[in-house]
N, C-alpha and C positions, 0 to 999 in steps of 0.2 A: 750301842755307840754311847760314848761318854761326852757330855755337853758342859762339864764344869770349867767355867772360864776364870776361876779364881786364880790370880797370879801368885807365883812363887814368892815374890817379894813386891814391895810397893813400887809400882810403875813410875811414881813421881821421882824416885831416885835417878832414873835415867833421864828424866826431863830436867833435872836440876844440875847435871854435871856441867862444869864450866868448859864448854866447847872451845872457848878462846884459848885454852891451854893445850889444845890438840898440837902435836908437833909434826904430823904428816899431811901432805896435801892430797886432795882428791880431784881427779879430773876425769869426768865431769864431777862438779861439786855435789857431795852428798853429806848428810848430817844425821845424827840419831833421830831427829824428828822428821827428816825427809830422806830415807835411805835409797830411794829410787821409785820409779813408777810402779805402783801396785804392791809395794813393799812396806811392812811395818816392822820396827824393832821393838821388842817388848820382852818382859819376863815370860818364862815357860809357864804354861798352865796345864792342868790335867787333861783338858780336851786335845792337847797337842799329841797325845798318845795315838789319836785318830788322824792326825795331820802329817804323818810321816816322820815324826821326831826320830824314831829309831832307824829308819831308813837312812837319814842323813848321818847319824851317828855311826852306822855300819860302814860308811865310806871311810871312816878314820880307823876304826878297830873292831874287834869282835865284840858284839853286844850280847849274844846269847839269847836264849828263850825267856822273855820276861812277860809274865801274865799281867793283865789289867790290875789285878789285886796287888801284885808286887810293886807295880809302877806307883799306884796311889799310896801305898804304905811308904815307899821311899820318898815320894814327893812330900807327904805330910810331915815326915821326919825332918826333911831339909827345910821345909817352911818353919816348922816350930823352932828349929835351931837358930834361924835368922842369919846364918853364915854362908848360905849358898845363894849364888846370883847367876842362875842358869838363864842366859839370855838367848832369844832366838829371833831370826828374821823369817816372817811369814809372807808368802806371796798370796795376798787376799784374793786375787783372781782365781788361783788354783786351789786355795784352801789348804796349802801345804807349807810345811817348814822347809826352807831352803838353805838355812845356815844356823849355827849354834856355837856358843862358847860358854865356858863356865868360869866364874871367879869364886874361889873359896877363901874365906877369911879365917885365919888361924889366930887364936888368942895366945899371947906370950907373956912370960914373966920378964924376959929381957927387954931392953929399951924402955924402961919404966912402965912395964905391964902393957906394951903396945900391941899392935896387930900386924900381921904379915898377910899380904895377898898372894894368892897362887892362881895363876891362869891356867886352865886345862881344857882339853877336848874342843879346840878350835877347828871347825870344819864347815866347809861350804859344799853344797851338792854340786855334782859333776855339771848339772845343767846351768848352774848359776855362777860358775867360776868366771873371773874376769870383770865382774860387776863391782869389785872393791869391797865385798861384804866381809871378807876376812880382815881386811885393814880396818873397816868400820868397827866390827866387833872387838878387835884388839885395842883400838883406840878408846872406845867406850869403856871397856873393862879396866884399862890401865887408869883412865881418869877417875872411874868409879872407885878404885882402890884408893886413890888419893883423897877422894871426897870422904871415904870411910875412915880416914886417918891411919892408913896402914904406913908403917915406916919404910916398907919396901914391897914390891911386888915381884914375883918370880915366875918363870916358866921353864919347861923343859922342851928341847926341839932337837931334831936331827941336824947334824952338821950342814946338810944341804940347805936348811932353812935359816941359818944364822944371819945371813945378810938381810933377809926380810925382817927379822926382829930387831936388828941394829937400827933400822929406820926409825923405830919408836923409842929409841934411847936405851934399849936393853944391851947390856954388855956381858960377855962371858965372865963368870966368877973364877976365882982361884980354887974353889971347892970342886971336888970331884963328885958327880952324881953316881950313886951306886943304888942298886936295888937287889931284892931278894923276892923272886916270884914264887907263889904257892899254887898257881895255875896259869894256864895260857892267857 
């Protein structure tokens, strides 16, 4: 069992976001510092491998077989780069990750060498849907991208989810999203 509680990024970044700039309402009220009874919102840590991190991610997409060594190597790479903000919600009573989302910061030459944020892998475990955790994660990472001086933040979603993301001020762009996959 891995007990490394080192965070992927400085937890103070989450504490310092300007929650007054949040554009969506929560009923009942929750915040990054108070996400609900028995829940904490924080950066991913290595010990989350044993707290069901991949179980939650697998509710979104195929995860594959990842060894602890692969996880630690990828975690250390992401931490060293300083551009990955994998955020989780932990149910401390169960000792399990119940939601996660990722903000990736890309460095650009355009916009005066600015930065662009990209939100990916927003997922809430089946057992915790309806507790506003997806809304909370999206609000937090959107505000974090602003705090990190990104000139824009983007995300990709299925057409059925567009209305949800519009509540946060996201709008469909004129650009067409295209991809080329090399594996499933």
